[in-house]
Legacy VTK file of the C-alpha trace (Angstrom):
# vtk DataFile Version 3.0
C-alpha trace
ASCII
DATASET POLYDATA
POINTS 554 float
121.375 240.766 261.091
119.227 237.698 260.752
120.488 234.143 260.604
119.163 233.797 257.043
121.074 236.830 255.819
124.255 235.827 257.650
124.192 232.344 256.162
123.530 233.681 252.664
126.391 236.154 253.012
128.851 233.476 254.093
127.870 231.257 251.148
128.416 234.076 248.651
131.738 235.063 250.228
133.025 231.506 249.883
131.987 231.467 246.241
133.575 234.867 245.531
136.873 233.770 247.062
137.142 230.859 244.606
136.719 233.051 241.524
139.803 234.581 239.928
139.396 238.156 238.642
138.618 238.597 234.951
139.540 241.390 232.556
136.443 243.500 233.209
136.725 242.977 236.955
140.359 244.116 237.021
139.587 247.076 234.745
136.759 248.288 236.987
138.209 247.354 240.356
139.989 250.695 240.719
136.752 252.646 240.303
133.985 253.344 242.778
130.370 252.813 241.821
129.875 256.588 241.753
132.664 257.017 239.214
131.154 254.354 236.958
127.740 255.942 237.508
129.147 259.308 236.413
130.512 257.784 233.206
127.219 256.035 232.511
125.343 259.279 233.213
127.500 261.201 230.730
126.772 258.537 228.110
123.030 258.819 228.764
123.106 262.626 228.603
124.952 262.561 225.288
122.523 260.096 223.720
119.524 261.968 225.154
120.751 265.113 223.398
121.004 263.162 220.139
117.464 261.842 220.608
116.195 265.359 221.245
118.022 266.682 218.193
117.007 263.938 215.773
113.585 262.980 217.230
112.262 266.086 219.023
108.613 265.000 218.961
106.873 262.108 220.672
107.317 258.830 218.820
105.015 255.807 218.764
103.663 255.084 222.280
105.177 258.330 223.536
102.241 260.078 221.860
99.790 258.475 224.296
102.105 258.882 227.265
102.697 262.579 226.626
98.990 263.238 226.156
98.112 261.481 229.421
100.887 263.275 231.312
99.633 266.640 230.036
96.112 265.852 231.235
97.412 265.028 234.720
99.607 268.126 234.633
96.429 270.167 234.109
94.776 268.450 237.066
92.345 266.483 234.887
92.647 263.175 236.712
89.332 261.929 235.324
90.794 261.755 231.805
92.196 258.441 230.563
93.528 257.606 227.110
91.804 254.359 226.021
94.945 253.271 224.152
97.004 253.054 227.357
97.050 249.622 228.998
99.317 250.264 232.004
98.506 252.023 235.326
99.025 255.786 235.738
102.213 255.716 237.824
104.583 256.942 235.106
102.226 259.743 234.059
101.761 260.910 237.647
105.546 261.055 238.048
105.884 262.885 234.744
103.169 265.378 235.672
104.840 266.060 239.025
108.166 266.635 237.263
106.668 268.982 234.664
104.773 270.949 237.319
108.004 271.324 239.297
109.848 272.582 236.211
106.994 274.990 235.509
107.240 276.346 239.057
110.968 276.952 238.613
110.311 278.703 235.299
107.873 281.063 236.958
110.231 281.661 239.860
113.063 282.799 237.605
110.730 284.796 235.368
110.675 282.662 232.219
107.669 283.628 230.124
105.927 281.906 227.256
103.146 279.361 227.034
102.854 277.186 230.179
104.242 273.690 229.735
100.974 272.060 230.797
98.794 274.020 228.377
97.136 272.184 225.503
99.041 274.377 223.052
102.215 274.247 225.127
105.566 272.907 223.941
106.279 269.204 223.686
106.790 267.523 227.048
109.050 264.833 225.601
112.330 266.692 226.377
111.313 266.690 230.053
109.947 263.146 230.216
112.688 261.175 228.460
115.364 262.106 231.046
113.107 260.517 233.667
113.615 257.131 231.992
117.368 257.722 231.845
117.386 258.550 235.560
115.573 255.302 236.331
118.110 253.384 234.231
120.922 254.908 236.291
119.030 254.004 239.451
118.769 250.423 238.215
122.540 250.327 237.743
123.072 251.436 241.341
120.630 248.831 242.621
122.231 246.084 240.545
125.649 247.016 241.887
124.291 246.941 245.441
122.709 243.526 244.856
125.908 242.028 243.465
128.156 243.685 246.057
126.112 243.646 249.269
123.779 240.694 248.739
125.884 238.329 246.644
129.129 239.491 248.284
131.105 239.837 245.049
134.242 241.947 244.869
133.947 245.611 243.907
135.249 245.048 240.377
133.078 242.005 239.738
129.949 243.682 241.117
130.526 246.707 238.885
131.146 244.476 235.855
127.987 242.422 236.415
125.859 245.540 237.019
127.266 247.421 234.039
126.694 244.413 231.795
123.004 244.213 232.656
122.627 247.994 232.355
123.923 247.703 228.791
121.498 244.910 227.865
120.121 246.318 224.583
116.425 246.508 225.460
117.111 248.075 228.879
119.599 250.547 227.415
117.459 251.617 224.442
114.291 252.377 226.387
116.242 254.562 228.779
115.947 257.272 226.118
112.195 257.092 225.476
109.176 257.926 227.615
108.129 254.320 228.271
107.281 252.502 231.504
110.100 249.960 231.225
112.898 251.849 233.001
110.743 252.909 235.956
109.233 249.435 236.320
112.646 247.742 236.300
114.035 250.170 238.881
111.072 249.645 241.220
111.239 245.845 241.040
115.000 245.878 241.609
114.473 248.128 244.622
111.946 245.676 246.044
114.285 242.743 245.403
117.260 244.453 247.051
115.298 245.442 250.158
113.862 241.940 250.483
117.305 240.354 250.279
118.426 242.761 253.001
115.517 241.485 255.135
113.695 244.835 254.997
110.395 243.293 254.067
108.098 246.178 255.011
110.039 248.614 252.831
110.299 246.002 250.073
106.540 245.494 250.043
105.942 249.261 249.927
108.217 249.572 246.887
106.598 246.484 245.372
103.161 248.006 245.884
104.348 251.201 244.205
105.636 249.140 241.266
102.054 248.007 240.646
101.292 251.600 239.645
103.772 251.210 236.795
102.915 247.795 235.369
100.303 245.225 236.377
102.512 242.179 235.856
104.768 243.425 238.650
102.366 241.692 241.029
103.998 238.469 239.852
107.383 239.807 240.966
105.901 240.691 244.346
104.792 237.048 244.599
108.230 235.988 243.350
110.023 237.920 246.100
107.614 236.481 248.654
108.189 232.935 247.385
111.976 233.175 247.244
112.037 234.753 250.714
110.056 231.827 252.123
112.370 229.330 250.416
115.410 231.215 251.720
114.091 231.026 255.279
113.329 227.330 254.841
116.817 226.698 253.497
118.344 228.517 256.458
116.248 226.499 258.885
117.195 223.203 257.250
120.905 223.968 257.015
120.974 225.001 260.668
119.072 221.815 261.525
116.410 223.996 263.106
112.781 224.305 262.182
109.865 226.668 262.428
107.378 225.996 265.155
104.499 228.126 263.983
102.050 228.200 266.876
103.359 226.999 270.222
106.880 226.318 271.514
108.305 222.849 271.880
107.961 221.060 275.176
110.704 222.339 277.424
110.793 225.746 275.685
109.220 228.937 276.927
107.056 231.112 274.703
110.059 233.351 274.056
112.142 230.528 272.682
114.181 229.941 275.839
115.141 226.452 276.886
113.514 225.703 280.241
115.940 225.421 283.090
118.956 226.589 281.076
118.213 230.178 280.186
119.701 229.699 276.718
117.904 231.212 273.792
116.879 229.261 270.703
117.935 230.652 267.365
115.368 232.460 265.274
114.817 234.482 262.143
112.404 237.361 261.930
110.379 236.307 264.964
109.766 232.726 263.798
110.459 230.055 266.388
113.302 227.611 265.841
114.022 224.607 268.006
117.691 223.861 268.497
117.046 220.454 270.006
114.458 217.714 269.965
113.072 215.493 267.215
113.198 216.953 263.731
109.901 216.822 261.778
109.608 215.998 258.099
111.052 219.347 257.048
111.566 219.577 253.263
115.159 219.876 252.114
115.222 222.641 249.450
118.392 221.155 247.939
116.624 217.898 247.010
115.847 217.305 243.334
112.371 218.506 242.490
109.793 215.774 243.056
106.171 215.304 244.021
107.292 214.265 247.487
109.263 217.493 247.948
106.340 219.603 246.761
103.983 217.743 249.088
106.245 218.269 252.104
106.738 221.902 251.146
102.961 222.350 250.975
102.554 220.779 254.407
105.305 223.038 255.726
103.512 226.108 254.352
100.245 225.087 255.992
101.882 224.374 259.345
103.886 227.592 259.254
101.148 229.806 257.838
100.570 231.928 260.983
104.286 232.605 261.415
104.800 233.251 257.709
101.919 235.725 257.698
103.393 237.546 260.683
106.711 237.827 258.871
105.578 238.511 255.311
102.204 240.251 255.762
103.314 243.393 253.853
103.595 241.400 250.618
100.166 239.912 251.223
98.708 243.420 251.500
100.330 244.416 248.201
98.920 241.315 246.504
95.465 241.932 247.989
95.559 245.507 246.708
96.076 244.140 243.206
93.171 241.744 243.722
91.080 244.788 244.625
92.153 246.455 241.392
91.075 243.378 239.410
87.670 243.455 241.084
87.314 247.169 240.329
88.416 246.660 236.699
85.926 243.895 236.006
88.509 241.118 236.217
90.633 242.591 233.430
94.362 243.108 233.913
94.813 245.901 231.365
93.163 249.305 231.679
92.729 250.220 228.017
92.674 248.520 224.620
91.508 245.311 226.294
90.417 243.782 222.992
94.023 243.527 221.807
95.435 242.331 225.138
93.424 239.236 225.966
95.347 236.623 228.015
96.244 233.537 225.984
98.200 230.300 226.380
101.320 231.227 224.422
103.729 228.442 225.416
106.248 229.461 222.753
107.053 232.594 224.776
108.601 230.434 227.500
110.671 228.546 224.926
111.976 231.793 223.449
112.915 232.937 226.927
114.886 229.783 227.725
117.070 230.281 224.667
117.513 233.992 225.388
118.447 233.411 229.041
120.958 230.693 228.156
122.616 232.868 225.505
122.813 235.913 227.783
124.143 233.901 230.710
126.779 232.260 228.547
126.844 233.286 224.857
128.909 230.218 223.878
127.139 227.650 226.030
126.900 225.273 223.056
130.645 225.335 222.368
132.610 222.571 224.153
135.517 223.768 226.252
134.289 227.366 226.559
131.612 226.930 229.187
132.522 225.627 232.623
130.952 222.229 233.342
129.961 221.132 236.794
132.684 219.587 238.906
133.194 215.960 238.047
131.326 216.304 234.753
133.616 217.421 231.941
131.279 216.768 229.009
130.000 219.552 226.762
126.477 220.910 227.015
125.348 218.920 223.975
126.879 215.690 225.302
125.295 216.227 228.702
121.908 216.921 227.157
122.243 213.776 225.044
122.894 211.688 228.148
119.877 213.237 229.832
117.746 212.459 226.786
118.993 208.854 226.695
117.988 208.520 230.323
114.402 209.174 229.297
114.470 212.915 230.021
115.122 212.219 233.661
112.623 209.356 233.933
115.233 206.592 233.664
113.234 204.931 230.906
115.794 205.100 228.112
116.054 206.914 224.804
112.578 206.064 223.470
110.641 207.742 226.307
113.055 210.677 226.103
112.397 211.141 222.399
108.665 210.758 222.970
108.699 213.509 225.614
110.725 215.757 223.317
108.364 215.125 220.389
105.334 215.795 222.578
106.885 219.068 223.744
107.502 220.009 220.119
103.882 219.367 219.156
102.615 221.438 222.084
105.032 224.203 221.174
103.918 224.143 217.538
100.248 224.185 218.525
100.687 227.159 220.844
102.945 229.314 218.691
100.704 232.346 218.296
100.859 235.421 216.090
99.329 238.635 217.424
97.660 240.922 214.834
100.034 243.723 215.858
103.068 241.587 215.062
102.745 241.742 211.283
100.920 245.066 211.171
103.885 247.212 212.191
107.186 246.971 210.322
108.872 249.473 212.657
109.824 246.691 215.075
112.690 244.240 214.597
110.467 241.343 215.678
108.331 241.972 212.579
111.219 240.889 210.328
112.192 237.943 212.503
108.646 236.634 212.417
108.003 237.263 208.729
111.283 235.772 207.510
111.485 232.805 209.867
108.316 231.751 211.652
105.805 232.853 209.032
107.857 231.495 206.143
108.526 228.200 207.935
105.409 227.355 209.994
107.080 224.304 211.550
110.180 226.235 212.644
109.386 225.987 216.347
108.739 222.267 216.029
112.246 221.716 214.668
113.759 224.184 217.138
112.326 222.279 220.107
115.588 220.357 220.790
117.451 223.677 220.991
114.892 225.128 223.419
115.015 221.933 225.480
118.813 222.021 225.514
118.745 225.623 226.748
116.257 224.748 229.484
118.219 221.669 230.535
121.467 223.647 230.621
119.960 226.435 232.714
118.484 224.116 235.325
121.314 221.581 235.581
124.411 223.653 234.884
123.502 227.176 235.974
121.101 226.774 238.867
121.872 223.272 240.072
125.603 223.041 239.307
127.642 221.126 241.835
130.455 222.248 244.081
131.306 225.908 244.435
128.916 226.925 241.662
125.884 225.480 243.393
123.581 228.090 244.777
119.909 227.813 243.943
117.700 225.163 245.483
115.230 223.224 243.372
112.399 225.134 245.052
114.012 228.430 244.044
114.297 227.194 240.463
110.613 226.286 240.601
109.650 229.749 241.873
111.733 231.386 239.127
110.208 229.190 236.420
106.641 229.745 237.596
107.134 233.522 237.786
108.631 233.689 234.288
105.833 231.523 232.885
103.126 233.640 234.535
104.598 236.789 233.019
105.215 235.490 229.493
102.805 232.668 228.654
99.588 234.757 228.924
101.081 237.427 226.629
99.798 237.050 223.081
102.205 239.590 221.577
105.861 238.670 221.053
107.498 241.786 222.496
111.193 241.977 223.543
110.322 244.364 226.380
108.246 241.658 228.064
111.377 239.513 228.456
113.468 242.126 230.270
112.347 241.676 233.873
112.139 237.864 233.640
115.689 237.832 232.271
117.106 240.167 234.929
115.447 238.346 237.823
116.541 234.973 236.441
120.147 236.134 236.233
120.027 237.588 239.746
118.942 234.224 241.149
121.682 232.392 239.236
125.356 232.235 240.249
127.522 235.042 238.795
128.410 234.611 235.158
131.883 233.515 234.126
134.508 236.071 233.134
134.538 234.927 229.506
130.757 235.107 229.215
130.618 238.505 230.868
133.231 239.956 228.533
131.667 238.448 225.400
128.143 239.543 226.280
129.290 243.059 227.225
131.077 243.513 223.890
128.007 242.150 222.087
125.661 244.431 224.048
127.744 247.536 223.284
127.770 246.672 219.578
123.993 246.127 219.483
123.366 249.284 221.529
125.419 251.403 219.140
123.779 249.814 216.094
120.168 250.144 217.292
120.622 253.737 218.478
122.279 254.660 215.169
119.572 252.990 213.077
116.807 254.624 215.125
118.307 258.106 214.854
119.872 258.118 211.389
117.999 255.562 209.286
114.344 256.666 209.265
111.959 255.671 206.480
108.548 256.765 205.246
105.610 254.804 206.545
102.436 254.024 204.614
100.642 257.134 205.879
103.519 259.394 204.869
104.874 259.853 208.388
108.503 259.310 209.370
109.051 255.843 210.853
112.039 254.512 212.782
113.229 251.007 213.615
113.128 250.017 217.277
112.716 247.020 219.573
LINES 1 555
554 0 1 2 3 4 5 6 7 8 9 10 11 12 13 14 15 16 17 18 19 20 21 22 23 24 25 26 27 28 29 30 31 32 33 34 35 36 37 38 39 40 41 42 43 44 45 46 47 48 49 50 51 52 53 54 55 56 57 58 59 60 61 62 63 64 65 66 67 68 69 70 71 72 73 74 75 76 77 78 79 80 81 82 83 84 85 86 87 88 89 90 91 92 93 94 95 96 97 98 99 100 101 102 103 104 105 106 107 108 109 110 111 112 113 114 115 116 117 118 119 120 121 122 123 124 125 126 127 128 129 130 131 132 133 134 135 136 137 138 139 140 141 142 143 144 145 146 147 148 149 150 151 152 153 154 155 156 157 158 159 160 161 162 163 164 165 166 167 168 169 170 171 172 173 174 175 176 177 178 179 180 181 182 183 184 185 186 187 188 189 190 191 192 193 194 195 196 197 198 199 200 201 202 203 204 205 206 207 208 209 210 211 212 213 214 215 216 217 218 219 220 221 222 223 224 225 226 227 228 229 230 231 232 233 234 235 236 237 238 239 240 241 242 243 244 245 246 247 248 249 250 251 252 253 254 255 256 257 258 259 260 261 262 263 264 265 266 267 268 269 270 271 272 273 274 275 276 277 278 279 280 281 282 283 284 285 286 287 288 289 290 291 292 293 294 295 296 297 298 299 300 301 302 303 304 305 306 307 308 309 310 311 312 313 314 315 316 317 318 319 320 321 322 323 324 325 326 327 328 329 330 331 332 333 334 335 336 337 338 339 340 341 342 343 344 345 346 347 348 349 350 351 352 353 354 355 356 357 358 359 360 361 362 363 364 365 366 367 368 369 370 371 372 373 374 375 376 377 378 379 380 381 382 383 384 385 386 387 388 389 390 391 392 393 394 395 396 397 398 399 400 401 402 403 404 405 406 407 408 409 410 411 412 413 414 415 416 417 418 419 420 421 422 423 424 425 426 427 428 429 430 431 432 433 434 435 436 437 438 439 440 441 442 443 444 445 446 447 448 449 450 451 452 453 454 455 456 457 458 459 460 461 462 463 464 465 466 467 468 469 470 471 472 473 474 475 476 477 478 479 480 481 482 483 484 485 486 487 488 489 490 491 492 493 494 495 496 497 498 499 500 501 502 503 504 505 506 507 508 509 510 511 512 513 514 515 516 517 518 519 520 521 522 523 524 525 526 527 528 529 530 531 532 533 534 535 536 537 538 539 540 541 542 543 544 545 546 547 548 549 550 551 552 553
């Protein structure tokens, strides 16, 4: 076990010991993850049967996905539906599954039209369970991350994993043939392997995730960036440092101290010096500043050979995506490129900040419910007001703070975009949110800017950079998280809840565990929304303009 992993494990164990068990943790502590998995699987099977009974045919994007899967099932790999924007990974998996089922049917003597035939039966009953299986796999990976990586107790790890598995968008698309469940499972697998220092396997899984969704390349970069920061943090805390090319004077090439025979400490083959003058190594726990970024950049340049030796598998995965871009004429999407042009949609990031704050702690605005940092007993609103009066961190007073907030509001208003699809399809909940709020009140985002800013301030100062036992993430980690989320969301023209899922999950995984109150409240809220959205989808259809049956969904 590497020094980085050992240090991370000790930090999480100390944090877990200071947390008292909550209601959900106590309720689940007597169960194993396989027992909870079995219960979750039964729930998925029951709802899948309802979906098959009430919606037996492909719905919405499932039409394209089923058609593409059938083509691959027939061996026609040169066929591509121009409406599909994502890579063929899901359809290859679906075709392999259907071919396997067809082989079993032949083996046991089941007749009828072959499943893969053009006039064959619908493939949806065979493809939807694949999404449910990936959702169950995501639950297992989440539990492993919370239990093995973050060193939480069994009950708390199960509670945290179950909560995220019930997040409404994740839960709902576990019953439809969409790419979301498979993409989430693959990225979580990469994240878990990376945190267990299995970087070759992590990069292989990350490369496979690129066959499911193009934006997963950002999460490959995210895992690479957080792994580098984690190694840097370990080196700084141990008062060691990387020596990327040649050993220190008095050290042999194998890291042994000359004349003593003692071995210097190391992580993953990178040299550390346990003695001697310490260079200007950046401290990841420092507040974010230009000086810190400059020193971090110098560190990356100096350590580049060693970092490449350690993290080369991720580089190969990223280069493979660059090759895809070159082959695809520089376009990210495969089909329907005219409706998926990258934009500068800053409002997406603002929406995400509010969503992440509410999911992490549903009552973060209510004084006395959230847990302030040690030594700072003010409410979130009071703390944000003090920050604003300090000039938004500049120390210039209230006037500069208000100016910065007003400038942010103007930028947000200018780059609040409406995709043509948004108001062209009333089968999505976002359609009604946009029409009744943002379209009716064009300056809504301008006036909501203080709320977005409050959510962002609370996340960075109270969640990620909280003091004492709650402190976990370095400022560099927060930067990597923020950049990754922005790269995923800001270029997206369409406001689509599914786009927020992976950014939200990865943000929560890099944050300290949520409080017991927040976990219980959000779980109850998620279950209510899950039941409501599934019921409305199955039992409250309506006629669309073309006479077809339409259903409400995310």
